[in-house]
MIDOMI-650894 format. One line per field, with one value per residue (C-alpha): residue in three letters; x, y, z. Coordinates in steps of 0.1 Angstrom, whole numbers, padded with zeros to 4 digits. Each point is the difference from the previous one (the first is absolute). Example, Ala and Ser with C-alpha at 12.3 -4.5 7.8 and 13.67 -1.06 7.14 Angstrom:
<recs>
code	[ALA | SER]
x	[0123 | 0014]
y	[-0045 | 0034]
z	[0078 | -0007]
</recs>
This chain:
<recs>
code	[UNK | UNK | UNK | UNK | UNK | UNK | UNK | UNK | UNK | UNK | UNK | UNK | UNK | UNK | UNK | UNK | UNK | UNK | UNK | UNK | UNK | UNK | UNK | UNK | UNK | UNK | UNK | UNK | UNK | UNK | UNK | UNK | UNK | UNK | UNK | UNK | UNK | UNK | UNK | UNK | UNK | UNK | UNK | UNK | UNK | UNK | UNK | UNK | UNK | UNK | UNK | UNK | UNK | UNK | UNK | UNK | UNK | UNK | UNK | UNK | UNK | UNK | UNK | UNK | UNK | UNK | UNK | UNK | UNK | UNK | UNK | UNK | UNK | UNK | UNK | UNK | UNK | UNK | UNK | UNK | UNK | UNK | UNK | UNK | UNK | UNK | UNK | UNK | UNK | UNK | UNK | UNK | UNK | UNK | UNK | UNK | UNK | UNK | UNK | UNK | UNK | UNK | UNK | UNK | UNK | UNK | UNK | UNK | UNK | UNK | UNK | UNK | UNK | UNK | UNK | UNK | UNK | UNK | UNK | UNK | UNK | UNK | UNK | UNK | UNK | UNK | UNK | UNK | UNK | UNK | UNK | UNK | UNK | UNK | UNK | UNK | UNK | UNK | UNK | UNK | UNK | UNK | UNK | UNK | UNK | UNK | UNK | UNK | UNK | UNK | UNK | UNK | UNK | UNK | UNK | UNK | UNK | UNK | UNK | UNK | UNK | UNK | UNK | UNK | UNK | UNK | UNK | UNK | UNK | UNK | UNK | UNK | UNK | UNK | UNK | UNK | UNK | UNK | UNK | UNK | UNK | UNK | UNK | UNK | UNK | UNK | UNK | UNK | UNK | UNK | UNK | UNK | UNK | UNK | UNK | UNK | UNK | UNK | UNK | UNK | UNK | UNK | UNK | UNK | UNK | UNK | UNK | UNK | UNK | UNK | UNK | UNK | UNK | UNK | UNK | UNK | UNK | UNK | UNK | UNK | UNK | UNK | UNK | UNK | UNK | UNK | UNK | UNK | UNK | UNK | UNK | UNK | UNK | UNK | UNK | UNK | UNK | UNK | UNK | UNK | UNK | UNK | UNK | UNK | UNK | UNK | UNK | UNK | UNK | UNK | UNK | UNK | UNK | UNK | UNK | UNK | UNK | UNK | UNK | UNK | UNK | UNK | UNK | UNK | UNK | UNK | UNK | UNK | UNK | UNK | UNK | UNK | UNK | UNK | UNK | UNK | UNK | UNK | UNK | UNK | UNK | UNK | UNK | UNK | UNK | UNK | UNK | UNK | UNK | UNK | UNK | UNK | UNK | UNK | UNK | UNK | UNK | UNK | UNK | UNK | UNK | UNK | UNK | UNK | UNK | UNK | UNK | UNK | UNK | UNK | UNK | UNK | UNK | UNK | UNK | UNK | UNK | UNK | UNK | UNK | UNK | UNK | UNK | UNK | UNK | UNK | UNK | UNK | UNK | UNK | UNK | UNK | UNK | UNK | UNK | UNK | UNK | UNK | UNK | UNK | UNK | UNK | UNK | UNK | UNK | UNK | UNK | UNK | UNK | UNK | UNK | UNK | UNK | UNK | UNK | UNK | UNK | UNK | UNK | UNK | UNK | UNK | UNK | UNK | UNK | UNK | UNK | UNK | UNK | UNK | UNK | UNK | UNK | UNK | UNK | UNK | UNK | UNK | UNK | UNK | UNK | UNK | UNK | UNK]
x	[0000 | 0030 | 0005 | -0036 | -0001 | -0002 | -0030 | -0017 | 0005 | -0016 | -0030 | -0002 | -0001 | -0027 | -0021 | 0005 | -0013 | -0030 | -0008 | 0003 | -0024 | -0025 | 0000 | 0000 | -0038 | -0005 | 0026 | -0017 | -0036 | -0009 | 0012 | -0014 | -0034 | 0001 | 0017 | -0024 | -0031 | -0009 | -0005 | 0029 | -0019 | -0004 | 0037 | 0009 | -0015 | 0031 | 0017 | -0027 | 0000 | 0038 | 0001 | -0026 | 0021 | 0031 | -0018 | -0013 | 0031 | 0027 | -0009 | -0011 | 0032 | 0020 | -0015 | 0004 | 0036 | 0012 | 0026 | 0012 | 0036 | -0003 | 0024 | -0023 | -0032 | 0009 | 0016 | -0030 | -0024 | 0017 | 0000 | -0038 | -0003 | 0018 | -0020 | -0034 | 0007 | 0009 | -0033 | -0019 | 0014 | -0015 | -0035 | -0026 | -0026 | -0006 | -0019 | 0031 | 0024 | -0017 | 0007 | 0035 | 0009 | -0013 | 0022 | 0030 | 0000 | 0003 | 0037 | -0002 | -0019 | 0030 | 0031 | -0003 | -0009 | 0023 | 0029 | -0005 | -0002 | 0033 | 0018 | 0000 | 0021 | 0024 | 0011 | 0007 | -0030 | 0013 | 0000 | -0034 | -0021 | 0024 | 0003 | -0038 | -0004 | 0029 | -0017 | -0033 | 0018 | -0009 | -0036 | 0011 | 0022 | -0030 | -0019 | 0028 | 0010 | -0023 | -0034 | 0009 | 0017 | -0031 | -0023 | 0022 | 0001 | -0037 | -0008 | 0022 | 0002 | -0030 | -0006 | 0010 | 0035 | 0002 | -0011 | 0026 | 0027 | -0009 | 0004 | 0035 | 0012 | -0017 | 0020 | 0032 | -0009 | -0006 | 0035 | 0016 | -0017 | 0010 | 0037 | 0001 | -0020 | 0019 | -0015 | -0016 | -0017 | -0032 | -0017 | -0016 | -0034 | -0028 | -0019 | -0037 | 0011 | 0022 | -0029 | -0022 | 0025 | 0002 | -0038 | -0004 | 0026 | -0018 | 0032 | 0005 | -0037 | -0003 | 0030 | -0018 | -0030 | 0022 | 0012 | -0035 | -0012 | 0028 | 0002 | -0038 | 0003 | 0027 | -0014 | -0034 | 0019 | 0033 | -0017 | -0015 | 0029 | 0000 | -0037 | -0001 | 0029 | -0014 | -0034 | 0011 | 0032 | -0003 | 0035 | 0017 | 0015 | 0035 | -0009 | -0018 | 0032 | 0019 | -0026 | 0007 | 0037 | -0004 | -0021 | 0024 | 0030 | -0014 | -0010 | 0035 | 0013 | -0025 | 0012 | 0037 | -0005 | -0021 | 0027 | 0026 | -0019 | -0024 | 0023 | 0007 | -0034 | -0021 | -0024 | -0033 | 0011 | 0010 | -0034 | -0018 | 0021 | -0005 | -0038 | 0000 | 0018 | -0026 | -0029 | 0016 | -0001 | -0036 | -0009 | 0018 | -0012 | -0024 | 0030 | 0014 | -0016 | 0030 | 0025 | 0027 | -0023 | -0014 | 0035 | 0009 | -0032 | 0006 | 0036 | -0007 | -0023 | 0028 | 0025 | -0023 | -0015 | 0027 | 0020 | -0031 | -0001 | 0037 | -0004 | -0031 | 0020 | 0029 | -0025 | -0016 | 0034 | 0010 | -0031 | 0003 | 0031 | -0010 | -0034 | 0013 | -0008 | -0037 | -0003 | 0016 | -0022 | -0030 | 0013 | 0004 | -0035 | -0013 | 0018 | -0017 | -0033 | 0002 | 0009 | -0031 | -0023 | 0015 | -0001 | -0036 | -0011 | 0017 | -0015 | -0035 | 0005 | 0011 | -0030 | -0022 | 0016 | 0018 | 0036 | 0006 | -0007 | 0028 | 0026 | -0024 | -0009 | 0037 | 0008 | -0027 | 0015 | 0036 | -0010 | -0017 | 0032 | 0020 | -0023 | 0004 | 0038 | 0001 | -0022 | 0024 | 0029 | -0017 | -0008 | 0036 | 0011 | -0022 | 0014 | -0031]
y	[0000 | 0023 | 0006 | 0013 | 0019 | 0034 | -0011 | -0014 | 0032 | 0020 | -0024 | 0002 | 0038 | -0002 | -0022 | 0026 | 0027 | -0022 | -0008 | 0036 | 0011 | -0028 | 0008 | 0038 | 0000 | -0019 | 0023 | 0032 | -0011 | 0025 | 0030 | -0014 | -0002 | 0035 | 0017 | -0015 | 0002 | -0037 | -0025 | -0022 | -0031 | 0017 | 0011 | -0036 | -0011 | 0014 | -0031 | -0023 | 0014 | 0000 | -0036 | -0011 | 0016 | -0017 | -0033 | 0000 | 0017 | -0024 | -0031 | 0021 | 0021 | -0032 | -0012 | 0033 | 0006 | -0035 | 0007 | 0033 | 0005 | 0004 | 0029 | 0021 | -0013 | 0005 | 0034 | 0012 | -0014 | 0021 | 0031 | -0005 | -0002 | 0033 | 0019 | -0013 | 0007 | 0035 | 0003 | -0015 | 0027 | 0027 | -0015 | 0025 | -0024 | -0035 | -0008 | 0010 | -0017 | -0034 | -0008 | 0016 | -0023 | -0030 | 0007 | 0007 | -0034 | -0018 | 0005 | -0020 | -0028 | -0003 | 0007 | -0023 | -0033 | 0006 | 0009 | -0032 | -0020 | 0015 | -0014 | -0036 | 0012 | 0020 | -0025 | -0037 | -0022 | -0008 | 0037 | 0008 | 0001 | 0022 | 0024 | 0003 | 0008 | 0025 | 0018 | 0000 | 0017 | 0032 | -0004 | -0003 | 0030 | 0019 | -0009 | 0011 | 0031 | 0009 | -0004 | 0018 | 0028 | 0003 | 0001 | 0027 | 0021 | -0005 | 0010 | 0031 | 0012 | -0018 | -0030 | 0017 | 0005 | -0037 | -0010 | 0024 | -0016 | -0034 | 0015 | 0011 | -0034 | -0018 | 0021 | -0009 | -0037 | 0002 | 0014 | -0026 | -0030 | 0013 | 0002 | -0032 | -0025 | -0017 | -0002 | -0032 | -0012 | -0016 | -0027 | -0026 | 0011 | -0021 | -0019 | -0009 | -0035 | 0015 | 0021 | -0030 | -0020 | 0028 | 0002 | -0038 | -0005 | -0006 | 0009 | 0033 | 0010 | -0009 | 0023 | 0028 | -0006 | 0003 | 0034 | 0013 | -0011 | 0014 | 0032 | 0007 | -0009 | 0026 | 0028 | -0001 | 0018 | 0011 | 0023 | 0020 | 0002 | 0038 | 0006 | -0030 | 0013 | 0035 | -0012 | -0024 | 0016 | 0036 | 0001 | 0029 | -0003 | -0001 | -0029 | -0018 | 0002 | -0015 | -0028 | -0007 | 0001 | -0026 | -0022 | 0004 | -0008 | -0033 | -0006 | 0005 | -0023 | -0027 | 0002 | -0001 | -0031 | -0015 | 0007 | -0017 | -0032 | -0006 | -0022 | -0020 | -0007 | 0003 | 0026 | -0019 | -0001 | 0037 | 0010 | -0019 | 0017 | 0034 | -0004 | -0013 | 0031 | 0022 | -0020 | 0004 | 0038 | 0000 | -0022 | 0023 | 0032 | 0011 | 0002 | 0030 | 0027 | 0024 | 0010 | -0022 | -0030 | 0004 | 0000 | -0031 | -0018 | 0008 | -0012 | -0037 | 0011 | 0022 | -0029 | -0022 | 0027 | 0005 | -0032 | -0020 | 0016 | -0007 | -0036 | -0005 | 0012 | -0023 | -0028 | 0004 | 0001 | -0031 | -0019 | 0008 | 0021 | -0001 | 0015 | 0027 | 0030 | -0010 | -0013 | 0030 | 0023 | -0019 | 0002 | 0038 | 0001 | -0020 | 0022 | 0031 | -0017 | -0007 | 0036 | 0011 | -0025 | 0010 | 0037 | -0002 | -0022 | 0022 | 0031 | -0016 | -0010 | 0035 | 0015 | -0023 | 0012 | -0033 | 0012 | -0022 | -0031 | 0005 | -0022 | -0028 | -0002 | 0000 | -0028 | -0023 | 0006 | -0007 | -0033 | -0010 | 0010 | -0024 | -0028 | 0007 | 0002 | -0035 | -0012 | 0014 | -0016 | -0034 | 0005 | 0008 | -0031 | -0022 | 0015 | 0019]
z	[0000 | 0005 | -0038 | -0003 | 0033 | -0017 | -0021 | 0030 | 0020 | -0028 | 0000 | 0038 | -0002 | -0028 | 0023 | 0028 | -0023 | -0011 | 0036 | 0011 | -0028 | 0007 | 0038 | -0004 | 0000 | 0033 | 0016 | -0011 | 0002 | 0027 | -0020 | -0033 | 0015 | 0015 | -0029 | -0027 | 0023 | -0001 | 0029 | 0010 | -0012 | -0034 | -0002 | 0008 | -0032 | -0017 | 0014 | -0013 | -0035 | -0002 | 0012 | -0026 | -0028 | 0013 | 0003 | -0035 | -0014 | 0013 | -0021 | -0030 | 0000 | 0004 | -0033 | -0018 | 0010 | -0003 | -0027 | 0013 | 0011 | 0038 | 0003 | -0021 | 0014 | 0037 | -0006 | -0020 | 0027 | 0026 | -0022 | -0005 | 0038 | 0004 | -0025 | 0012 | 0036 | -0009 | -0019 | 0030 | 0022 | -0023 | -0001 | 0012 | 0013 | 0012 | -0032 | -0020 | 0022 | -0002 | -0037 | 0002 | 0029 | -0019 | -0030 | 0022 | 0017 | -0034 | 0006 | 0032 | -0019 | -0022 | 0021 | 0030 | -0017 | -0030 | 0023 | 0019 | -0032 | -0011 | 0031 | -0013 | -0030 | 0022 | 0027 | 0003 | 0009 | 0035 | 0008 | -0015 | 0031 | 0018 | -0030 | -0003 | 0037 | -0003 | -0028 | 0019 | 0029 | -0018 | 0011 | 0036 | -0003 | -0014 | 0032 | 0023 | -0019 | -0029 | 0016 | 0033 | -0020 | -0023 | 0031 | 0016 | -0032 | -0006 | 0036 | -0001 | -0036 | -0014 | -0021 | -0032 | 0013 | 0009 | -0036 | -0014 | 0022 | -0015 | -0035 | 0008 | 0013 | -0029 | -0024 | 0019 | -0002 | -0037 | -0006 | 0024 | -0017 | -0034 | 0011 | 0019 | -0021 | -0028 | -0035 | -0013 | 0032 | -0013 | 0021 | -0024 | -0012 | 0013 | -0027 | 0003 | 0010 | 0028 | 0012 | -0001 | 0020 | 0026 | 0003 | 0002 | 0027 | 0034 | 0019 | -0018 | 0001 | 0038 | 0006 | -0019 | 0022 | 0031 | -0012 | -0007 | 0034 | 0022 | -0021 | 0005 | 0036 | 0006 | -0020 | 0018 | 0028 | -0016 | -0025 | 0029 | 0024 | -0001 | 0008 | 0023 | 0022 | -0001 | 0011 | 0027 | 0013 | -0012 | -0013 | -0019 | -0035 | 0016 | 0023 | -0029 | -0019 | 0029 | 0001 | -0037 | 0007 | 0027 | -0023 | -0029 | 0022 | 0011 | -0036 | -0011 | 0027 | -0011 | -0036 | 0010 | 0021 | -0028 | -0026 | 0023 | 0007 | -0028 | -0020 | 0031 | 0015 | -0032 | -0014 | 0011 | 0036 | -0002 | -0013 | 0027 | 0027 | -0015 | -0002 | 0036 | 0012 | -0017 | 0016 | 0034 | -0003 | -0011 | 0030 | 0024 | -0016 | 0028 | 0023 | -0019 | 0023 | -0002 | -0026 | 0014 | 0005 | -0035 | -0015 | 0019 | -0010 | -0037 | 0001 | -0008 | -0029 | -0013 | 0002 | -0022 | -0023 | -0026 | 0006 | -0009 | -0035 | -0005 | 0011 | -0023 | -0030 | 0008 | 0006 | -0035 | -0017 | 0018 | -0010 | -0038 | -0010 | -0036 | 0007 | 0024 | -0022 | -0001 | 0036 | 0015 | -0021 | 0012 | 0036 | -0003 | -0014 | 0029 | 0025 | -0015 | -0003 | 0037 | 0007 | -0019 | 0018 | 0034 | -0006 | -0013 | 0029 | 0026 | -0015 | 0001 | 0036 | 0010 | -0019 | 0021 | 0032 | 0006 | 0001 | 0031 | -0021 | -0025 | 0018 | 0007 | -0037 | -0008 | 0025 | -0015 | -0035 | 0012 | 0016 | -0032 | -0019 | 0022 | -0009 | -0037 | 0004 | 0016 | -0028 | -0026 | 0017 | -0002 | -0037 | -0007 | 0020 | -0021 | -0032 | -0011]
</recs>
């Protein structure tokens, strides 16, 4: 992996930018609602719409860009992200922001799955799991640095400034990817037969189901951290940023540990542990009656949050390396579908005055995800 370290760093930073842009809405939700004169539950639908676009866009874009050189594809995706976030920052109303946001996140639908698919061509097979989790550390860094910074900027300078900051770092990422990526990196295009094999594999499809389930379970509550903590703890933007820093720090630790041990103990076991950590936080959620206690209760969730995504991608590649481009795109689609379901469900619960039910709904979903993960492991064991 040492020879390709520079490329992997560029891809890691790209995922950091993508993650920061995706999470800038949850971090600035309070200011968005106030500035654009819409309820928090309505503003939260920006998360739902973006997630739907990324869900549909990931597999469709994987088919459209199959023959593209990945240096050009990934650099252009980040440039698109920059331009569209700048445009979002200039939108005068919620009605204008919604479609601009939807178009902006097409870049996320392309970058993360295609960057992961590239890894198999950049490192030896025995280092693939570690390399994928390394690249996905960018999402953990987005939670420990990008999301708290976005929340702080949004709470002090306004959500437009936070979107503008995302545009700047996306431009920097585009330039870095262009300089670091070699020419000629083209994962094999998936034929109709390959797509059919992917969709007909019980092991792969059960893994996708795991991703949908645990993503939805998290985003029921994760989407509304800012209004939830404001309503229950009455915290300021600065303290909210510190809460996000704490969550992100534990998320980074979880991914670092996952990167170190995944090739040793196996991706399926890592996924189960990660989901179990998240379920533990949901179970203990009522104990978070102060800022310190809330941060401690959320720590196991953070440990499993981003590491579970890394392990899932490594798991899919391990099951069928030749189908990785399609299975990882579907997994990204599943992750975003879960986000849409979770954000939509959470918004509905809040609109019904049931904010206190968010964590119980999340817990039920995470327990179900653990059952699906066990089922997927059995399917893989039996060669299906």
